[in-house]
C-alpha positions in Angstrom: 32.2 -30.7 -7.5 32.9 -27.0 -7.3 31.0 -24.5 -5.1 28.5 -23.6 -7.7 27.7 -27.2 -8.4 27.4 -27.9 -4.7 24.9 -25.1 -4.2 22.9 -26.0 -7.3 22.6 -29.6 -6.2 21.6 -28.8 -2.6 19.0 -26.2 -3.5 17.6 -28.4 -6.2 17.0 -31.2 -3.7 15.4 -28.8 -1.3 13.2 -27.6 -4.1 11.9 -31.1 -4.5 10.4 -30.8 -1.0 8.7 -27.5 -1.7 7.5 -28.6 -5.1 5.9 -31.7 -3.6 3.9 -29.5 -1.1 3.0 -26.9 -3.7 -0.5 -28.3 -4.3 -3.7 -27.5 -2.3 -4.8 -31.1 -2.2 -1.4 -32.3 -1.0 -1.4 -29.5 1.7 -4.7 -30.8 2.9 -3.5 -34.4 2.9 -0.5 -33.4 5.0 -2.8 -31.8 7.5 -5.0 -34.9 7.6 -2.0 -37.3 8.1 -0.9 -35.1 11.0 -3.9 -36.6 12.8 -2.6 -40.2 12.3 -2.5 -43.0 9.8 -5.1 -43.4 7.0 -5.7 -45.6 4.0 -5.9 -44.1 0.5 -9.7 -44.7 0.6 -10.0 -42.8 3.8 -7.9 -40.0 2.5 -9.9 -39.8 -0.7 -13.1 -39.6 1.3 -11.9 -37.0 3.7 -10.4 -34.8 1.0 -13.3 -35.3 -1.5 -11.0 -36.7 -4.1 -11.3 -39.7 -6.4 -9.2 -42.6 -5.1 -6.9 -42.5 -8.1 -6.2 -38.8 -7.6 -5.5 -39.2 -3.9 -3.2 -42.1 -4.7 -1.2 -39.9 -7.2 -0.9 -37.1 -4.6 0.3 -39.6 -2.0 2.9 -41.0 -4.5 4.3 -37.5 -5.0 4.6 -37.0 -1.2 6.1 -40.4 -0.8 8.7 -39.7 -3.5 9.7 -36.6 -1.6 10.0 -38.7 1.5 7.3 -36.7 3.3 5.0 -39.7 3.8 5.7 -43.3 4.4 3.5 -46.5 4.3 2.7 -48.8 7.1 1.6 -52.3 6.0 -0.8 -54.1 8.2 -1.6 -57.5 6.6 -3.3 -56.8 3.3 -3.9 -53.2 4.2 -1.7 -50.2 3.5 -1.8 -47.0 5.6 -0.1 -43.7 5.0 1.5 -41.5 7.7 3.8 -38.5 7.8 7.5 -39.5 7.8 8.2 -37.6 11.0 7.1 -34.6 13.0 9.3 -32.3 11.0 6.9 -32.7 8.0 4.0 -31.1 10.0 6.4 -28.6 11.6 7.3 -27.4 8.1 3.6 -27.4 7.1 2.7 -25.4 10.2 5.5 -22.9 9.5 4.2 -22.4 6.0 0.7 -22.0 7.3 1.7 -19.4 9.7 3.9 -17.6 7.2 0.9 -17.6 4.8 -1.5 -16.1 7.4 1.1 -13.5 8.3 2.3 -12.4 4.9 -0.6 -13.1 2.6 -3.5 -10.9 3.6 -6.0 -12.8 1.5 -5.6 -15.9 3.6 -6.5 -14.2 6.9 -9.3 -12.3 5.1 -10.8 -15.5 3.8 -10.7 -17.1 7.3 -12.2 -14.1 9.0 -14.9 -13.6 6.4 -15.9 -17.2 6.5 -16.1 -17.2 10.3 -17.9 -13.9 10.4 -20.5 -14.9 7.8 -21.0 -18.4 9.3 -20.0 -18.2 13.0 -19.6 -15.3 15.4 -17.4 -16.2 18.4 -13.9 -15.7 19.7 -11.2 -18.4 19.8 -8.6 -19.4 22.4 -5.0 -20.4 21.8 -3.2 -23.4 23.2 -1.6 -21.3 25.9 -4.9 -19.8 26.9 -6.4 -23.3 27.1 -3.6 -24.5 29.4 -4.4 -21.5 31.7 -8.1 -22.4 31.7 -7.3 -26.0 32.5 -5.2 -24.9 35.4 -8.2 -23.0 36.8 -10.5 -25.9 36.2 -14.2 -26.0 35.2 -13.4 -26.6 31.5 -14.5 -29.4 29.3 -12.4 -30.2 26.2 -14.4 -31.5 23.3 -12.8 -33.4 20.4 -15.1 -33.3 17.4 -12.9 -35.1 14.9 -13.9 -38.5 13.6 -13.5 -41.2 16.3 -10.7 -42.9 14.4 -8.6 -39.8 14.7 -9.4 -39.4 18.4 -8.3 -42.9 19.1 -4.9 -42.3 17.4 -4.2 -39.4 19.7 -6.0 -36.6 21.6 -5.7 -34.0 24.3 -5.8 -35.7 27.7 -9.3 -36.0 29.3 -11.0 -34.8 26.1 -14.5 -36.0 25.4 -14.9 -37.5 21.9 -18.1 -36.6 20.1 -17.7 -36.5 16.3 -19.3 -33.4 14.8 -22.0 -35.3 13.0 -23.2 -36.8 16.3 -23.0 -33.7 18.5 -26.6 -32.5 18.1 -27.9 -35.9 19.3 -25.5 -36.2 22.2 -25.6 -32.8 23.8 -27.0 -34.3 27.1 -23.6 -36.0 27.6 -22.0 -32.5 28.1 -22.4 -30.4 31.3 -23.8 -26.9 30.9 -22.0 -25.9 34.0 -18.6 -25.8 32.5 -17.0 -23.9 29.6 -16.6 -26.1 26.6 -13.5 -25.8 24.4 -14.0 -27.6 21.1 -11.0 -28.5 18.9 -10.5 -30.4 15.6 -7.6 -30.7 13.1 -6.4 -27.1 13.0 -7.2 -23.5 12.1 -8.6 -24.4 8.7 -10.8 -27.2 10.0 -14.4 -26.1 10.4 -15.6 -29.0 12.7 -14.9 -27.0 15.8 -16.6 -23.9 14.4 -19.7 -26.0 13.7 -19.6 -27.5 17.2 -19.4 -24.1 18.9 -22.4 -23.0 16.8 -24.4 -26.0 17.8 -23.4 -25.7 21.5 -24.1 -21.9 21.8 -27.5 -22.2 20.2 -28.3 -25.0 22.7 -27.4 -22.7 25.6 -23.9 -23.9 26.4 -20.9 -21.6 26.9 -18.5 -22.7 24.2 -15.6 -21.6 22.1 -13.1 -23.2 19.8 -9.4 -23.8 20.1 -7.6 -21.8 17.4 -5.1 -24.6 16.7 -5.6 -28.3 16.3 -4.4 -31.5 17.9 -1.2 -31.7 15.8 -0.2 -28.2 17.1 -0.8 -29.4 20.6 1.3 -32.5 20.0 4.1 -30.5 18.4 4.6 -28.6 21.6 5.4 -31.9 23.4 2.3 -31.4 25.5 0.8 -34.6 27.0 -1.4 -36.7 24.8 -3.6 -39.8 25.2 -4.0 -42.7 22.8 -6.9 -45.2 22.9 -6.1 -47.5 20.0 -6.7 -51.2 20.7 
């Protein structure tokens, strides 16, 4: 193998990775799997895809060794192969927001037209936690919360929040978080909370971003 053949081979293999991610549905699936393990049925439901389509996308990611399966009896669950998969996804997300103006524009216009509030970063949240008087609210589905969450976070899935407001204190600032910057659960939560008289904002990033920084997490799986 000469130098040209070597480079062609290496870059071709690397291109398999980028090609496998170069699909909006697979990008969303990677973000979902960064929360934990899911069955193909759960993935299809969360991404609004037919089960057959979700399965095809998962097979592409599996062939590129970005996801792997975990067999539990008669059930098969999918998960990211390792933290580097989300790290690469996060880098691509940040690059896109930085270099492609339309991405940031879409996010800002969506939030401005639907929600009107500021966000806090992970570093800002840590500072607020050090000062106390902050409630962290996880509004992802309970199954995702159980697989991992920010320590001491209160779990109230977004679809239950309006009926469970009394479980939250109106004497503390509430920081809501969900899957990541493109997840709207936290935006919806802040909208509900502020209309009910609570002081609330959303975490700009999501739980996978918190975990990637090697910050403490809690797991409540049985």
